[in-house]
C-alpha positions in Angstrom: 73.0 85.3 86.5 73.9 82.2 84.5 73.4 79.2 86.8 75.8 76.3 86.3 74.8 72.9 87.5 77.1 70.1 88.5 76.3 66.4 87.7 74.6 66.1 91.1 72.2 68.9 90.1 73.5 71.4 92.8 73.8 75.0 91.7 77.4 76.3 91.6 78.3 79.4 93.7 78.1 82.6 91.5 81.0 84.9 90.8 80.9 88.6 91.3 80.3 89.0 87.5 77.3 86.8 87.8 75.6 88.9 90.5 76.7 92.5 89.6 75.8 94.1 86.3 78.2 97.0 85.8 76.8 99.9 83.8 80.1 101.8 84.2 81.7 99.4 81.7 79.3 100.2 78.8 81.2 103.2 77.7 84.6 101.5 77.5 84.3 101.2 73.8 83.9 104.9 73.2 85.7 106.6 76.1 89.4 107.3 75.9 91.3 104.4 77.5 92.3 104.4 81.2 95.8 103.3 81.8 98.4 103.0 84.5 100.2 106.3 85.2 102.8 107.2 87.8 101.6 108.4 91.2 103.2 111.5 92.9 102.5 112.1 96.6 102.6 115.7 97.8 101.3 115.2 101.3 104.6 116.2 103.0 105.0 119.3 100.9 101.8 120.7 99.4 99.6 119.0 101.9 101.3 120.5 105.0 100.9 124.0 103.5 97.2 123.8 104.7 96.8 126.3 107.6 94.9 123.7 109.6 97.5 121.0 109.2 100.4 120.2 111.7 103.8 119.5 110.1 104.4 115.9 111.3 107.5 114.9 113.3 110.3 113.1 111.4 109.4 109.7 112.6 105.8 110.0 111.4 107.1 111.2 108.1 109.3 108.2 107.8 106.3 105.9 108.6 104.3 107.7 105.9 107.0 107.1 103.3 107.1 103.4 104.1 103.3 103.1 103.7 103.4 105.1 100.5 105.8 102.6 99.1 103.6 99.7 100.2 100.6 100.9 98.4 102.5 101.5 95.2 103.2 105.3 95.0 106.1 106.0 92.6 107.3 109.5 93.5 107.2 111.5 96.8 107.8 115.2 97.2 109.9 115.2 100.5 109.8 118.9 101.0 110.9 122.4 100.0 114.5 122.8 101.3 114.4 126.5 100.5 112.0 127.0 103.4 114.7 126.8 106.0 116.9 124.6 108.2 114.1 122.3 109.5 113.0 121.6 105.9 116.6 120.8 104.9 117.1 118.4 107.8 113.8 116.6 107.1 114.5 116.3 103.4 117.9 114.9 104.1 116.6 112.3 106.6 113.8 111.2 104.3 116.1 110.9 101.3 118.5 108.8 103.4 115.5 106.6 104.4 114.6 105.9 100.8 118.3 105.1 100.1 119.0 103.0 103.1 115.8 101.0 103.1 115.8 100.8 99.3 112.2 102.0 99.1 110.7 101.9 95.6 110.1 105.7 95.8 111.9 108.4 93.9 112.3 111.7 95.9 111.4 115.1 94.6 111.8 118.6 96.1 109.8 121.7 95.3 111.8 124.8 94.5 111.0 128.2 93.2 112.8 129.1 90.0 115.5 130.7 92.0 119.1 129.6 92.8 118.5 130.0 96.5 115.9 127.2 96.4 117.6 124.9 93.9 121.0 125.0 95.5 119.9 123.2 98.7 118.3 120.4 96.6 121.6 120.0 94.8 123.6 119.9 98.1 121.3 117.3 99.7 121.5 115.2 96.6 125.3 115.3 96.6 125.4 114.6 100.4 123.1 111.5 100.1 124.1 110.3 96.7 120.5 110.2 95.6 119.3 112.0 92.5 116.4 114.3 93.7 114.1 115.6 91.1 113.8 119.3 91.1 110.2 120.5 90.7 110.9 124.1 89.7 107.6 126.2 90.0 106.7 129.6 88.6 103.4 131.5 88.4 102.3 132.0 84.7 98.7 133.3 84.7 98.0 136.9 83.6 96.4 137.7 87.0 99.6 136.5 88.8 101.8 138.5 86.4 99.7 141.6 87.0 99.8 141.2 90.8 103.6 140.5 90.9 104.6 143.1 88.3 106.2 140.5 86.2 106.5 140.2 82.4 106.9 137.2 80.1 110.5 138.0 79.4 111.3 137.7 83.1 109.4 134.4 83.3 111.4 132.9 80.4 114.7 134.0 81.9 113.8 132.4 85.3 112.6 129.2 83.5 115.8 128.8 81.5 118.1 129.6 84.5 116.4 127.2 86.9 116.1 124.3 84.6 119.7 124.8 83.4 121.0 124.9 86.9 119.3 121.6 87.9 120.3 119.8 84.7 123.9 121.0 85.0 124.0 119.4 88.5 122.9 116.1 86.9 119.4 116.1 88.5 116.1 115.3 86.9 113.9 118.4 86.5 110.3 119.1 86.0 109.1 122.6 85.1 105.9 123.5 87.0 103.7 126.3 85.9 101.4 127.5 88.7 97.8 128.4 87.7 98.4 126.8 84.3 94.6 126.5 83.7 94.2 130.2 83.8 97.4 131.0 81.8 97.5 132.4 78.2 98.4 129.8 75.6 101.2 131.9 74.1 102.8 132.4 77.4 102.7 128.7 78.1 104.1 127.9 74.7 107.0 130.3 75.3 107.8 128.9 78.7 107.3 125.2 77.8 109.6 125.6 74.8 112.2 127.3 76.9 112.1 124.6 79.6 112.3 121.8 77.0 115.2 123.5 75.2 117.1 123.7 78.5 116.6 119.9 79.1 113.5 119.7 81.3 112.4 116.1 81.7 108.8 117.0 82.3 106.2 119.7 82.4 103.7 119.9 85.2 100.4 121.6 84.4 98.6 122.8 87.5 95.1 123.7 88.6 96.5 125.7 91.5 93.2 127.4 92.4 90.8 124.5 91.5 89.4 126.4 88.5 89.4 123.6 85.9 86.4 121.5 84.8 87.0 118.2 83.0 86.8 120.0 79.7 89.6 122.4 80.8 91.8 119.4 81.8 91.4 117.9 78.3 92.0 121.1 76.5 95.1 122.0 78.6 96.8 118.6 78.4 96.1 118.2 74.7 97.6 121.7 74.1 100.7 120.8 76.1 101.0 117.4 74.2 100.8 119.3 70.9 103.8 121.5 71.8 105.8 118.5 72.9 105.0 116.7 69.6 106.0 119.8 67.6 109.5 119.7 69.3 109.9 116.0 68.7 110.7 115.2 72.4 109.5 112.6 74.9 108.9 115.2 77.6 106.7 113.9 80.4 103.4 115.6 81.4 102.2 115.8 85.0 98.8 116.9 86.3 98.5 118.7 89.7 95.0 119.6 90.7 93.2 121.3 93.6 89.6 120.8 94.7 88.1 124.2 95.1 85.1 123.4 92.9 84.9 119.8 94.0 86.4 118.5 90.7 89.7 117.3 92.2 89.2 113.5 91.9 87.2 113.7 88.7 89.8 115.9 87.0 92.6 113.5 88.0 90.8 110.6 86.3 90.2 112.9 83.3 93.9 113.8 83.2 94.7 110.1 82.6 92.3 109.9 79.7 93.7 113.2 78.3 97.3 111.9 78.3 99.0 112.8 81.5 101.9 110.6 82.5 102.0 111.3 86.3 99.2 112.5 88.6 99.8 114.3 91.9 97.7 114.1 95.1 97.8 114.2 98.8 96.5 111.7 101.4 93.0 112.8 102.4 93.3 115.7 99.9 95.2 117.8 102.4 96.3 121.1 101.0 95.7 124.9 100.8 92.1 126.1 101.0 89.9 123.0 100.4 92.8 120.9 99.4 94.3 118.8 96.6 93.3 115.7 94.7 92.8 112.9 97.3 95.5 110.4 96.5 93.9 107.7 98.5 90.5 107.9 96.7 92.4 108.2 93.4 94.1 104.9 94.1 90.8 103.3 95.2 89.1 104.2 92.0 91.8 103.0 89.7 91.8 99.7 91.6 88.1 99.4 91.3 88.3 100.3 87.5 90.9 97.5 87.1 93.5 100.0 85.9 95.9 99.0 88.7 96.2 95.8 90.8 98.2 97.3 93.7 97.8 95.7 97.0 96.0 98.5 98.9 95.3 96.7 102.1 97.6 99.1 103.9 95.9 102.2 102.5 93.6 102.5 105.5 96.6 102.4 107.8 98.3 105.2 105.7 95.1 107.4 105.9 94.8 106.9 109.6 98.5 107.7 110.2 98.4 110.8 108.0 95.3 112.0 109.8 96.8 111.5 113.3 100.3 112.9 112.4 98.9 116.0 110.7 96.0 116.5 113.2 93.6 116.4 110.2 90.3 114.8 111.3 88.7 112.4 108.8 85.0 113.4 108.2 82.7 110.5 109.2 81.2 110.4 105.7 84.5 110.5 103.9 84.4 107.8 101.2 86.0 104.5 102.1 88.0 105.7 105.1 85.5 107.7 107.1 84.0 106.2 110.3 80.6 105.6 108.6 81.9 104.4 105.2 81.0 100.7 106.0 78.8 101.0 109.1 75.1 100.4 109.0 72.4 100.6 111.7 69.5 100.0 109.4 67.7 96.6 109.8 67.2 96.0 106.0 70.8 96.8 105.1 72.2 94.8 108.0 70.1 91.8 107.3 71.4 91.6 103.8 75.0 91.9 104.9 74.5 89.3 107.6 72.9 86.9 105.1 75.9 87.4 102.7 78.3 86.7 105.5 76.5 83.5 106.4 77.2 82.3 102.8 80.9 82.4 103.6 81.9 84.9 101.0 83.6 88.2 102.2 83.3 89.6 98.7 79.5 89.1 98.9 79.2 90.9 102.2 81.4 93.7 101.0 79.3 94.3 97.9 75.7 93.6 98.7 75.1 97.0 100.2 78.4 98.7 99.2 80.0 99.9 96.0 83.4 99.5 97.5 84.9 96.2 98.9 86.0 97.2 102.4 88.5 94.4 102.7 90.5 95.6 99.7 91.4 98.8 101.6 92.0 97.6 105.1 88.5 98.1 106.4 85.5 95.9 107.2 81.7 95.9 107.2 80.3 97.0 110.6 76.8 96.2 111.9 75.6 98.6 114.6 72.5 98.7 116.8 70.3 101.8 116.8 66.7 103.0 116.7 66.3 101.7 113.1 68.0 98.3 113.7 66.2 95.0 113.6 66.8 91.9 115.6 69.4 90.7 113.0 71.6 93.6 114.0 71.5 92.6 117.6 72.0 88.9 117.0 75.0 89.6 114.8 76.5 92.1 117.3 76.2 89.6 120.2 77.4 86.5 118.4 80.3 88.2 116.7 81.6 89.1 120.2 81.0 85.6 121.6 77.8 86.2 123.5 74.7 83.9 123.3 71.9 85.8 121.6 69.0 84.4 123.7 65.6 86.0 123.4 65.6 87.8 126.7 68.9 89.5 125.9 67.9 90.4 122.4 64.7 92.0 123.8 66.6 94.0 126.4 69.0 95.4 123.8 66.1 96.1 121.4 64.1 98.0 124.1 67.1 100.2 124.8 67.8 100.8 121.1 64.2 101.8 120.3 64.1 104.2 123.2 66.8 106.3 121.5 67.1 108.4 118.4 70.7 107.3 117.4 73.1 104.4 117.2 74.2 102.9 120.5 77.8 102.9 121.3 79.5 99.6 122.3 79.6 100.6 126.0 75.9 101.0 126.2 75.2 97.6 124.6 77.8 96.0 126.9 76.1 97.5 129.9 72.8 95.7 128.9 74.8 92.5 128.3 76.5 92.6 131.7 73.2 93.3 133.5 71.6 90.4 131.7 74.5 88.0 132.6 74.4 89.2 136.2 70.7 88.3 136.4 71.3 85.0 134.8 
C-alpha cells in the first residue's frame, strides 16, 4: 500500500489496487493476449439435450433471451427446427421476439447437413424476415465414420450441399465439425476447404466429447487458422467445448488466446453428459480479467431463471451463483467482512474474503450463524434485520448455535429473537 496524506495529515482511503496484489497479472507480458470475442449461447439447443433437463415453456425461453441480451451475449441458438413441430413453433416465436423487441441478439439454428433440417430454417427466416444463421453440423472423427459406415467422400458431399443450400437462400452459415478434437487433420482440411469454397462464413471446431486439453485447443485452432490463411479468406473460427474432463471453462479461455472469434457455452454448463462450457462463469472470468466491461448485474437473475425453467438445480458450491458462494458462518471470516462493511465500502467487503465481487453479478455477502460463528456474526445478523443486539439476546442465540453442528436457518434464529422479545 502506498499511503497518501492530505494537508491535514489524514490518510486517504486506499483503492483496490492498493490493497490487493494480483499475481495473475505477472504473466501478461509473456502470455498470448486475451481479447473480446463474441459470445454464443447454446442453452436452448445444446443445453436442453441433457437428459436431466426440462425443455422450458416458451414464456421462460423469451425471458431467458431478454436476460441474455442484458448481459451482453451476441448470438443465441434458438433451436433445431428439424426436430419437429414444437421446435419450429418455438424457433419462430423466439426469432419474432428478437425482431419485435429489437434485442441485440443474432439468432442461430442448428441443423444436420441435410436438406430436411436446413429447409425449416430457411422457411422460418423467410416468414419472420430475420436472417437466421445456419449451424450445419457433421461428425468428422474416424471413430464416428467407422460407427456410421461413412467415408470422407460422403462427408465432403454433405458439406458442400448443406453450405451451398444455406448460402443460396441468403443466410449466414457456419460449418460445424462434431468431435473435431479427435478428427484426422487431412479429413478436416478437406472438409474445411470444401465449406469455405462453398461460401461458409465460419468454421466451428468442437470438443463434442470433452476430450481436449488446453494444448489440444491451441493445436486445433492454430491448424484451422493456418488453413484459412492459406486460402486467403476471413473465415471466422468458433470454439464449442464440453466438460467431460473438467476442462470446459479453462479450454474456453485458452481458445481466446489461440485465436477463436466466437466461444459457445450454456447457462450453468447444461448439456449432454456432464455438460458444456458454463457461459455464466466464462463471462464472470472475462469481466474479472478486464477483457470485457459488460454490466453483469443481471447474470444472477439469468442463472436463477435458467435453473428454475429447466429444473436444473444449482449445486450449493457452484462458483459465484451457488447458495454458499458468498455465505460464511465462520467467526474469523465474518468478522473481517463486517469490519470491511463498517468502513462503508462494498468493494472492500466483497473482496476481503472473496476472490469475486458479489455485487458485480447480482449477489451479496451473507453472514450466517452456526457452531463456528462468533458474536460478530450474531450482532451483524440481528442489526441488519433491525433488532437490537443486547447482550442477553446475543448470548441466547450463541447458546443455540454452539449446541448444534451446523448453520442455523433464519427461522431458528427468529424463534430465539421472538422468545427474547416476549420475555422483555
